C-alpha positions in Angstrom: 25.8 -37.4 -83.0 26.2 -38.8 -79.4 24.5 -42.1 -78.7 22.2 -40.7 -76.1 20.8 -38.1 -78.5 20.0 -40.4 -81.4 16.4 -41.2 -82.4 14.9 -43.8 -80.0 14.5 -47.4 -81.2 11.9 -49.9 -80.4 12.0 -51.8 -77.1 11.9 -55.6 -77.3 9.5 -57.5 -75.1 8.6 -61.1 -74.8 10.3 -62.0 -78.1 8.6 -59.3 -80.2 9.4 -55.6 -80.8 7.2 -52.8 -79.8 7.5 -49.0 -80.1 8.5 -47.4 -76.8 5.3 -46.1 -75.2 3.3 -46.4 -78.4 0.0 -44.6 -77.8 -2.8 -47.1 -77.1 -0.6 -50.1 -77.1 0.2 -51.7 -73.8 3.6 -53.2 -73.5 4.4 -56.8 -73.0 4.5 -58.1 -69.4 8.2 -58.3 -69.4 9.2 -55.4 -71.6 12.8 -54.2 -71.3 14.6 -51.9 -73.8 17.0 -54.4 -75.5 18.1 -52.4 -78.5 18.4 -49.1 -76.6 20.3 -50.8 -73.9 23.0 -52.1 -76.2 23.2 -48.7 -77.9 23.5 -46.7 -74.7 25.9 -48.9 -72.8 28.8 -48.3 -75.2 31.5 -46.8 -73.1 29.4 -46.8 -70.0 29.5 -49.1 -67.0 26.0 -50.3 -66.5 26.6 -52.8 -63.7 25.0 -51.3 -60.5 27.4 -51.3 -57.7 26.2 -52.5 -54.3 27.3 -50.1 -51.5 30.4 -51.8 -50.0 29.7 -50.5 -46.5 28.6 -53.5 -44.4 26.8 -51.2 -42.0 24.0 -50.6 -44.5 23.4 -54.3 -45.0 23.3 -54.8 -41.2 20.8 -51.9 -40.8 18.6 -53.4 -43.5 18.2 -56.6 -41.5 17.5 -54.8 -38.2 14.1 -55.0 -36.4 13.5 -51.3 -37.1 13.9 -51.8 -40.9 11.8 -54.9 -40.8 9.0 -52.9 -39.2 9.4 -50.1 -41.7 9.4 -52.5 -44.6 6.2 -54.2 -43.4 4.5 -50.8 -43.1 5.6 -49.9 -46.6 4.1 -53.1 -48.0 0.8 -52.3 -46.2 0.7 -48.9 -47.9 1.4 -50.5 -51.3 -1.4 -53.0 -50.8 -3.9 -50.2 -50.1 -3.3 -48.8 -53.5 -2.8 -52.1 -55.4 -6.5 -52.8 -54.9 -7.2 -49.9 -57.3 -4.8 -51.3 -60.0 -2.4 -48.9 -61.4 1.4 -48.6 -61.6 4.6 -47.7 -59.8 6.8 -44.9 -61.3 10.5 -45.6 -61.6 13.0 -43.0 -62.6 16.2 -44.9 -61.8 16.8 -42.9 -58.6 17.4 -44.7 -55.3 13.9 -43.9 -53.8 11.9 -45.1 -56.8 14.2 -48.2 -57.1 13.1 -49.2 -53.5 9.4 -48.7 -54.6 10.0 -50.8 -57.8 11.2 -53.6 -55.5 8.4 -53.2 -53.0 5.6 -53.6 -55.6 6.8 -56.9 -57.0 4.6 -59.0 -54.9 1.5 -57.1 -56.0 2.0 -57.7 -59.7 1.8 -54.0 -60.5 3.4 -52.6 -63.6 6.6 -50.6 -63.2 6.6 -47.6 -65.6 9.6 -45.7 -66.7 8.7 -42.3 -68.3 11.2 -41.9 -71.1 11.7 -38.1 -71.7 14.4 -38.7 -74.4 16.9 -36.6 -72.4 18.1 -39.1 -69.8 21.7 -39.1 -68.7 23.6 -42.0 -70.4 23.7 -44.2 -67.3 20.0 -44.3 -66.5 18.4 -46.5 -69.2 21.2 -49.2 -69.0 20.8 -49.2 -65.2 17.0 -49.6 -65.4 17.5 -52.5 -67.9 20.0 -54.2 -65.6 17.9 -53.9 -62.4 14.6 -54.8 -64.1 16.2 -58.0 -65.3 17.8 -58.7 -61.8 14.4 -58.1 -60.1 12.2 -59.7 -62.7 10.0 -56.5 -62.9 7.0 -56.0 -65.1 8.6 -53.0 -66.8 7.1 -50.7 -69.4 8.6 -47.6 -71.1 6.2 -44.8 -71.8 7.8 -42.2 -74.0 7.2 -38.5 -74.2 5.7 -37.6 -77.6 7.4 -35.4 -78.8 10.6 -36.0 -76.9 11.9 -33.3 -74.5 14.7 -32.6 -77.0 12.2 -32.1 -79.8 9.9 -29.9 -77.7 12.8 -27.6 -76.5 14.2 -27.2 -80.0 10.7 -26.5 -81.6 9.9 -23.8 -79.0 13.0 -21.8 -80.2 13.2 -20.5 -76.6 16.9 -21.3 -76.3 18.1 -20.0 -79.6 20.8 -17.3 -79.6 19.1 -13.9 -79.3 15.7 -15.3 -78.3 13.7 -12.9 -76.0 11.6 -15.9 -74.8 14.1 -17.5 -72.3 12.5 -15.9 -69.2 9.2 -17.6 -70.1 10.7 -21.0 -71.0 8.8 -23.1 -68.5 5.4 -21.8 -69.7 6.4 -22.1 -73.4 7.8 -25.7 -73.2 5.8 -27.2 -70.3 8.2 -30.1 -69.8 6.3 -31.4 -66.8 3.2 -32.0 -68.8 5.2 -33.6 -71.6 7.4 -35.8 -69.6 5.5 -36.5 -66.3 1.8 -35.6 -66.4 1.1 -36.9 -69.9 2.8 -40.3 -69.5 1.2 -40.6 -66.1 -2.3 -40.3 -67.6 -1.3 -42.9 -70.2 -0.3 -45.3 -67.5 -3.5 -44.7 -65.6 -5.6 -45.4 -68.7 -3.8 -48.7 -69.2 -3.5 -50.0 -65.7 -5.9 -48.3 -63.3 -6.3 -45.5 -60.8 -3.5 -46.4 -58.4 0.0 -44.9 -58.4 3.0 -45.7 -56.2 5.7 -43.1 -55.9 9.1 -42.8 -54.1 8.5 -39.4 -52.6 9.8 -38.8 -49.0 9.1 -36.1 -46.4 12.8 -35.8 -45.8 13.3 -34.3 -49.3 12.1 -30.8 -48.4 9.5 -28.5 -47.1 7.0 -29.0 -50.0 7.1 -32.8 -49.4 6.5 -32.4 -45.7 3.5 -30.2 -46.4 2.1 -32.8 -48.8 2.4 -35.6 -46.3 0.9 -33.4 -43.5 -2.4 -33.8 -45.3 -2.0 -37.4 -46.4 -3.2 -40.6 -44.7 0.0 -42.4 -43.8 1.5 -41.5 -47.1 -1.7 -42.2 -49.1 -3.8 -39.5 -50.7 -6.3 -38.9 -53.5 -6.1 -36.4 -56.3 -8.9 -34.3 -57.7 -8.9 -36.4 -60.9 -9.8 -39.6 -58.9 -6.4 -41.2 -58.9 -5.0 -42.6 -55.6 -1.4 -42.3 -54.7 0.7 -44.2 -52.2 4.2 -43.1 -51.1 5.2 -46.2 -49.1 8.6 -44.8 -48.0 7.4 -41.3 -47.2 8.8 -41.5 -43.6 12.1 -43.1 -44.5 15.5 -41.5 -44.1 18.3 -41.6 -46.6 20.0 -44.2 -44.5 16.8 -46.3 -44.5 16.8 -46.2 -48.3 20.5 -47.2 -48.6 20.1 -49.9 -46.0 17.1 -51.5 -47.8 19.0 -51.5 -51.2 22.1 -52.9 -49.6 20.2 -55.6 -47.8 18.5 -56.7 -51.0 21.8 -56.3 -53.0 20.3 -53.7 -55.3 23.0 -51.4 -56.7 22.7 -47.6 -57.1 22.5 -45.8 -60.3 26.2 -44.9 -61.3 25.0 -41.3 -61.6 25.3 -41.0 -57.8 29.0 -41.9 -57.8 29.8 -39.6 -60.6 28.0 -36.6 -59.0 29.9 -37.3 -55.7 33.2 -37.5 -57.6 32.7 -34.1 -59.3 31.9 -32.5 -55.9 28.2 -32.1 -56.0 26.7 -31.7 -52.5 24.3 -34.3 -51.2 21.2 -32.2 -52.1 22.3 -32.1 -55.8 23.0 -35.8 -56.1 19.8 -36.7 -57.9 18.9 -38.8 -60.9 17.4 -36.2 -63.3 17.1 -35.7 -67.0 19.7 -33.7 -68.8 17.3 -30.7 -68.8 13.9 -30.3 -67.2 11.9 -27.8 -65.2 14.5 -27.7 -62.4 17.6 -27.7 -64.6 18.6 -24.1 -63.7 18.6 -24.9 -59.9 21.0 -26.4 -57.4 23.9 -25.8 -59.8 22.8 -28.7 -62.0 24.4 -27.3 -65.2 27.7 -27.0 -63.4 27.6 -30.7 -62.4 26.4 -31.7 -65.8 29.4 -29.9 -67.4 31.9 -31.5 -64.9 30.5 -35.0 -65.0 29.3 -35.3 -68.6 31.2 -32.8 -70.7 30.2 -34.3 -74.0 26.5 -34.2 -73.0 26.9 -30.6 -71.8 28.5 -29.6 -75.1 25.7 -31.2 -77.1 23.1 -29.4 -74.9 24.8 -26.0 -75.6 25.1 -26.8 -79.3 21.4 -27.5 -79.7 20.1 -25.0 -77.1 22.8 -22.3 -77.2 21.3 -19.7 -75.0 21.3 -22.0 -72.0 25.0 -21.0 -71.7 23.8 -17.6 -70.4 22.2 -19.4 -67.4 25.1 -21.8 -66.6 
């Protein structure tokens, strides 16, 4: 069984061991996944690589970026008054957000679906240690793997595949549920790395927001401090602060994925059948793809 599909172990925090995202148990202030890190890093480079292009570092020190960064900090402070957390997926945008919230003392929460690509958890561990983040893992219960297999949607001959989103509801399991857990523990505020440049739906969202800040019907308050940043702004900020990118970006570029498809995602989620993601998974992570097909064989019909 590949390392990334084995049962999850406990995360170590502050010299003691806690279950990852155990219901009702807040993690330690400095929780990082020690055991899982050593297990997942075998055969994987986990050292984030800083973009070698000096241009991005120079852009990061420009007056324009200083102004943008100050505005981003102001947006974070508006939400920090409510308590809450910052969501971190290991992608470049949420990595900027994880760095921005350090001065507020907010928790940084990683929602562990159980189906992350092999590079993501080691990257999160390395950067959390580099930046001294208040990191906590909140695990999906059951894991995405367990939910998909239990649904029997992707078995050979299953007539249920067209309804797989409704039958598995991965968004509730891996995003909405862990988010409610984080709010119960830490407060009503939430900081996300969403940006208007990512698509039409995001632009519509921010058209009704107050400078990247909005409230949900459930009473939670959300800040998207880099909502008006470009891709170059994000890369410049990370280069200036010497924060490397998740190695997933380099791998996707190497296998020919277009810029739109270069994202840090789970092995399989609600958008897994879009943007050619299964093609890039097969090219970049063939052993992961083979395990996906072995456990969920009908997915091959959609690849």
